[in-house]
C-alpha positions as CSV (number, residue, x, y, z in Angstrom):
1,M,-0.2,-0.2,0.1
2,A,1.3,3.6,-0.9
3,R,2.0,6.0,1.8
4,C,2.9,9.6,1.5
5,E,6.3,10.2,2.4
6,L,6.3,13.4,3.9
7,T,2.9,13.1,6.1
8,G,2.9,9.4,6.6
9,K,-1.1,9.5,5.2
10,G,-1.7,6.0,4.3
11,P,-5.3,3.3,3.8
12,V,-7.5,4.0,6.2
13,V,-10.0,0.8,7.4
14,A,-14.0,1.4,8.3
15,N,-16.7,0.4,8.6
16,L,-19.8,0.8,6.1
17,V,-22.8,0.3,8.5
18,S,-26.3,-0.1,6.6
19,H,-29.2,0.4,8.1
20,S,-29.8,-3.0,9.1
21,K,-26.3,-2.5,10.8
22,I,-24.1,-4.5,9.5
23,R,-20.8,-4.1,9.1
24,T,-18.9,-4.2,6.1
25,K,-15.1,-3.2,6.3
26,T,-13.8,-0.9,3.5
27,T,-10.1,0.9,2.9
28,S,-10.0,4.1,1.3
29,H,-6.3,5.1,0.2
30,A,-4.8,8.3,0.0
31,N,-4.4,9.3,-3.5
32,V,-0.2,9.5,-3.3
33,Q,1.8,10.1,-6.9
34,K,5.2,10.2,-7.3
35,R,6.9,13.7,-8.1
36,R,9.7,15.3,-8.5
37,L,10.1,18.3,-5.9
38,Y,12.1,21.2,-6.6
39,S,14.2,22.3,-3.4
40,Q,15.4,26.0,-3.0
41,S,17.8,25.8,-0.9
42,L,19.8,22.1,-2.9
43,N,19.1,24.0,-6.6
44,E,17.7,20.6,-7.5
45,M,14.5,18.3,-7.9
46,V,14.0,15.4,-5.5
47,T,11.5,12.4,-6.1
48,L,9.1,11.5,-3.5
49,K,6.0,9.6,-3.4
50,V,3.5,12.3,-1.7
51,A,-0.4,12.3,-1.3
52,V,-2.2,15.4,-3.5
53,S,-3.4,16.8,-0.5
54,T,0.3,17.2,0.9
55,L,1.2,19.1,-2.4
56,R,-1.6,21.7,-1.6
57,S,0.1,22.0,1.7
58,M,2.9,22.5,0.8
59,E,2.2,25.3,-1.1
60,H,0.4,27.1,1.6
61,L,3.1,26.9,3.9
62,G,5.8,28.4,0.7
63,G,7.1,25.9,-0.8
64,F,8.6,22.0,-0.5
65,D,11.9,23.5,1.8
66,Q,9.7,25.4,4.7
67,F,7.2,22.2,4.6
68,I,9.8,19.3,5.1
69,L,11.5,21.8,7.6
70,S,8.8,22.1,9.9
71,R,8.1,18.0,10.1
72,K,7.8,16.3,12.9
73,E,10.6,13.2,12.4
74,K,8.7,10.4,13.0
75,D,6.3,11.4,10.0
76,L,8.7,11.3,7.8
77,S,10.3,8.5,5.8
78,K,13.6,7.6,5.5
79,R,14.4,9.3,2.2
80,A,12.2,12.6,3.3
81,L,14.8,12.8,6.5
82,E,17.8,12.6,4.0
83,V,16.7,15.2,2.1
84,R,15.6,17.5,5.2
85,G,19.8,16.1,6.9
86,R,20.9,17.8,3.4
87,I,19.0,20.9,3.5
88,R,20.0,21.7,7.0
89,R,23.5,21.4,6.0
90,R,23.0,23.6,3.2
91,L,21.4,25.9,4.9
92,Q,23.6,26.1,7.9
93,G,26.5,26.5,5.6
94,A,25.1,29.5,4.5
95,A,24.2,30.9,7.2
96,G,27.5,30.8,8.5
97,K,29.1,32.4,5.9
98,L,27.0,35.4,5.9
99,K,28.2,35.7,9.5
100,K,31.7,35.5,8.0
101,E,31.3,37.7,5.6
102,S,29.7,40.6,7.8
103,A,32.6,40.2,10.3
104,R,34.6,40.6,7.4
105,A,33.2,44.4,7.2
């Protein structure tokens, strides 16, 4: 079963209850797509399986980098954690360069 690598959304099991109270198990699947997402800080495309609802949330928060940095570690997959670590290292490196340049001036 497909699972979103950024939010952890996956299949949900529910009961359909008829008028006679007969319960029938059904599964509802999240709309998970394999997408190439652009990371501004890495300046490259990253391929992840994400739910379409996650794409809308991502745009609302200001893009892929902001979204992945704001997520909890337990929600992210191993690949998403690796990408998040690369983004953090790149941002910390950029912040360190800015501090050095401001100290020189």
